[in-house]
N, C-alpha and C positions, 0 to 999 in steps of 0.2 A: 606835694602834700602827702601823697601815698607813701613815699619813701620816709618822710618824717613820722608818719603814723606807724610804719613797720618798725622803725628804730625805737619808738616809744613802747611798742608791744614787746620787743625783744628785751628792753630794759625792765619792763614790768614783769615778765615771766622768767627772769634770770633766777637760778636757784639761790635760795637764801641759806646761809650757814649759821648755825646756832652755836654759841659758845657758852660754857658754864664756868664761872669763876667765883668761888666763895658762895655758892648757892644761888647766884644771880644769873638768870638766863638773859642773854642779849642776842639780838638778831642783827646780823651784818649783811647788808645788801650790796655793798660796793666791792665785792670780790669778783675776781675773774670767774667765768663759768667753769673753767677747767680745774679750779682750785679744789683740792681734796682736803677735808678737815683732818687734822692729826688726832691721835688718840686722846690728847688732852682736851680737845674740843667736844668729844662725844660724852653725852650724859649717861650715867648709870643709875639705875633705880636705887634709892636709899632705903626702901621699905623692908628689904630682907637681904641677907647675904647671898652672894652668887652660889648656885648649886653646881654640883659636878655634872658634866655632860651626860645625858642619858638617865639621870635620876629624876623621878617624878614625885611630887608631893603625895602623901598618903591619901588625901582627899581625891586626887585624880585617879589613883589606883582603885580606890573603893568605888568611885563613880563608874569607872570603866567596867569593873567586874559586875556591878549591878546592871548596867546596860546590856552587857553580853549575856548575863543570866536571863534578863527579860527577853532578849532576842531568841535565845534557845527555847524559852517557854512558848513564845508566840509561834515559832517554827514547829514546835511540838503540837500545838493546837492545829496548825495547818495540816500536819500529817494525820491527826485524828479525823479532821474534816475530810481529808482525801480518802481515808479508809471507809468512811461512811457514805461515800457517793453512791447514789442509787436508792438510798433509803431516806425517809423523812418527808416533810411536807413541801419542800422546795423542789422545783423541777430540775432536770439534769444541768441545764445551762446555768441556772442560778447557783447550784452547788459548785460547779467548776469555777465560776467567777469568784465565789466566796473563798475557795481554796487558794486561787491565785492572789486575791487581795490580801488574805492573811499572810501568805508566804512573802509577798512583797513588803508588807509591814514589818515582818520579822527580819528580812534582809536589810531594810532601811534602819531599823534599830541597831542591828549589828554594825552597819556602816557608820552610824553615829558613834557607837562605842569605839570603833577603831580610829575614827577621826578625832575623837577626844584624846585617845592615847597618843596620836601623832601631833596634837596641839593645833588642829585646824579651827579657825575662828567660826566657820559656818555651823559648827556643831551646836553652839548655844541655842540658836533659833530652832534648829531641828529637834533638839531634845525637849525644849519647852513646849513645842507643838505636840510632840508625841505624848508627853506626860499630861498635858491638858486634855487630850483625847482620852487618856486612861482615867482621869478624874471624872470626865463626863460619863464614860461607860460605868464607872463605879456607882455614880448617882443613879443610873438607870437600874443597876442591880439592886441597890438599896430600896428603890421605890417598888421593885417587883417582889420584895421580901426575901431576896437571896443575900443575906448579910455576909456570909463567908466569902462568896465570890466578890462582892463589893469591896470587902477589906483586902482581898488578894490583889485587886486593881488599885485601891486607894493608897495603901501603905507604901509600896515601893515607889509609886509616882510622887507621893509627898516627900519621901526621903531623897529621891533623885532631884526634885526641884529645889529642895533645901540645899543640897550639896552643890548644885549647879551654880548657885549665886554666891558661893564662898569666895574669899579673897584668893586662896591658893589656886582654885580653878580659873578664876578670872586672869590671874597673872600667867598661868600656864597657857591659856588660850591667846593671851596677848603676846606671847613669845618672850617674856622677860626671863625665863629660866633656861633658855637654850644655849 
């Protein structure tokens, strides 16, 4: 009985091969596990023409530049905070923690920008979380009456979130243009 169950599991988990003919996708399960599909069996996306290797859509380039500029700005704020250690209302431990936290945030934004350039899929969630935090911070600046700083946080975050959900960026992160 155990042998029969194992044979059934082996048949159940055998890799399926997908074929595309005339726009119809069919699933073939009765192939040998070692069979490798030929190039005629592999589907290609029809939404856009194939790109040259190494070329990225303009939306991806713009988004990467915005993220790297944002990372440089955040790292600049960390440097300013580091230069002001010892003054202010916070104690020394809290000031050092704030410098480390802001520097880590800048490094994370930079890593997300480089990951976007490389086409890593994890970038989408990281960028959305980063920019939602920026929107939350902008609301706190608006409520404190500091409209200029609120706009400096809100406008890039809104632009980055808008570009992040564009078709070109989604295809780039899905690996359709590699």
